[in-house]
N, C-alpha and C positions, 0 to 999 in steps of 0.2 A: 307305546304310542299307537294311535289309530292311523292306519295307512289309507291310501286312496281306495283300496279294495274293501275297506271296512273291517280288516283284520286287526287284532290287537297284538302287537309284537313288542316284547320288552326292549327297552333301550339297553344296548350293551354296557356291561360293567367290568371293572377290574376282576382279575381271577381270584376272588375271595373264596375261602372254604364254603362249599354249598350250605352247610348247616347254619352258618352265620346269617345267610340270607333267609333261610327258612324260619329261624327263631328271632331274627332281628326286628326292630321296631318298624314304624311306618316310614319306609325308605322313600327318598325323593324319586319320583317317576312321572312319566307323562300321564296326565289324567284325561279321561274321556267319559262321555255320558254313560250312565248306567245302562248296560245292554240287556238286562233282564227285566221282566215285568215287575212293577213296584206295588201292586195292589192285590196280592194273593189272598183269595177269600179263605176263611177257615171252614172246617167241615160243618160247623153249625151255622154257617151263613154270615157270620160276623166278619168285619174287615180287619185286615192286618195293616200295621203302621210301618211303612218303609218310605222315608222321605224321598221325593223325586230328585232332590238335588244331589244325592249320593253319586260319587264318581269312582270308577274303577281305576286302579293304578297297575300297570303291567310291571311285574317284578321278575327279573331274570335270575337264574341260578348260574353263576359264572362257570364257564367251561362246559356248559350244557347247551345244546341246541334248544331254541324256544318252542314250546307248544304254541300252536296257533289257535286263537280264539276269535270267533266272529259271529255276528248275528245271522242266524239262518231262518229265513221266512218260510222254508219248506221242510222243517224238521218232521220226521215221521211220527205219526200218531196212530199206529196200528191200523185197525179196520176203519178208523174214523177220519182218515185223511191226513192232513198236515197241520202244523202249528208253527208259531214263531218261538224260537228258543236260542240259547247261546250254544254254539257248537264248539267243542274242543277237539283238536286234531293233533295227536302226539305221534311223532315218528322218531323213536329213540331220543326223546326230548323231555324236558321238564322246565316249566315256568308257571307262574301263578298270576291271578288277578286278585287284587286286594282293594278294599274300600274302608277308609276310616269311619268309625262310628263312635258314639259315646253314650252308653247306657249304664247308669249307676247300678251297683249291686242290688239295691233294694227295689229297683224298677225292672229287673230281669224277669221275663215271663216265658212265653213260648216262641219257638223258632219254626217257621214253615218254609219248606223248600221241596224241590222235586228234581228228578233227573231221569234220563233214559240211557241205558247201557246196552249196546248190541251184543257184546262178547266180553268175557273176562280175559285177562292177560295171562297167558300160559306161563307157568313157572314163577309167577310173582308170589312173594311171601312178605307181608307187611311187618312181620316181626324179625326179618333177617336184614342185616345191615346192607347187604349188596343186592337184595332182591325186592326192596321196598318200593314197588310200583303199584299204582291204583288207577283204574279208569276214571274214577270220580272221588273227589274229596270236598267236603264243606268244612271250612276252617274258621274257628273262633279264637281270638286272642284276648287275654284278660290281664288287667293290672293286679297287683298284689304286693305283699311285703317281701321285697327281695332280700332283706336281711335274713330271711329264713332259708335262703339258698344253701345247698351243700357247697363244700369247697370247690368241687368240680364245676357246678353250675355258676358259682360266683366268678370263677375264672372265665368261663364261657361268656358270661354277661359282660365282663370287663373287656374281653377281646372283641365282642360284638360292638360295644360302644366305641372302642378305639378305631375299628375298621369302618363302621357305618355311620357313626355319630349318633346312634340311637341305642337305647337299652333294649335287650330282648324282652318279649312279654314275660310276665311272671308265670303264665301258664298258657299253653295252646291246646285246644280241644278240637279234634277232627272227627267228623262222621265219615265213615268209609264203607266201601263194598269189598269184602274179603273173599278170597277163593275158597277157604276151608273152615275158618274159625266160626263158632256159633254166633248168631245174632245176640247182642248184649255183651259180648266179650270186650274187654279193655286191653288194648295192645300198647305197651310202652315203647316209645321210640328207642331203637338200639343205641343211640348216641346220647340222649338226654331224657331223663324222666319228666322233664317239664313239657314234653309233648306226648300226649296220650290220645289214642284213637278208640272210638266206640264203633263197633261193627253194627251197622243197621241193615245190611243185606249180606247173605253168605251163599256162595255157590251159584249155580246157573239158574236157579228158580227166579223168575222175574225179569230175565233178560228180554230185550226187545219190547218192554212194557214201560210206560211212564209210572214211576214209583213216587208217591207223595208222602211227605212226613210232617208230623207236628211233634216237636220235641220240647220237653220241659228243660230249659237251659240250666236252672239251678240244680234240679235233680240229677241231670246228666253229669254236671261238673262234680257234684258231690260223689257220684258213683265212680267217676274216673280218678279223682284226686283225693277223696276222703276228707274234704274240707269245703266250706262254702266259697263261692266265687267272688272275685272282685269285680270291678267295672269291666264291661265289654268294650274294647277299644278298636277292634277291627274284625271284618268278615272277609274271608277269602275263598277262592275256588282254585282247584288244581287238578289237572290230569297229567300223569307222567308215565313214561315208559322207557326212561333212560337206562335204568339198571338192567332190565331184561333185553334191551336192544330190540324192541318190538314196536309194532304199530297198534294204536287204539284210537277210537273216536267215542265221544259221548256228547249228550246234550243236557244242558241245565235249564230248568224252568224258573218260575218266580221264587223270590226269596222275600220273606216277611217277618217282622217282629211284632209281638203283641204282649202288652203288660200282663 
């Protein structure tokens, strides 16, 4: 929910297993106006299509302190002064912002987004079950044929539905900044292979700079999962430092979709 201070704080939930929240469907949560810019221009000068009516939902991970998200009108812009961006402040915490969308598979095109990270999280390892923290994540959730799930994922999907009332996405693709793995690497979530992460930045190069991305959603999904994507049903942001019991901040810029 959005507080009087302008921060986005998740509504407390029952102590469900954290993975169920991460892979669950569009959970009921307090909605608030989209806090990031909605008209990100492409590098070629063309416009991106992100409906202004999109709203973010604050989603808590039970048993975790929430990361605080708020609109920062004085986000650092290097030598060029300041800009408006969404600030994430994690202090041994983890929670996300999600917004429902609906883009059919044959309409998927490019995704544009940007972020700025001052420092990496020491000791974080996105491939390790107990060290899986990241200063920034851009998350895409997809529909698909759940009859293809392995027995383990089918059980997880059923448990998610019983606990949350929603099925987990068929597949979740994350763009992440990793401490050591090369750019382009695909990291499988240690708990389920239906969550996979593409490393778009690695190591300290690029810290304290705004990094801008244009990604081909279909190509990235095929690279990560080895199959074509289904419909895109949600976009999320997440900054977390709960596993390493550390502090981190980051800023997110505009998000846009283009056929």
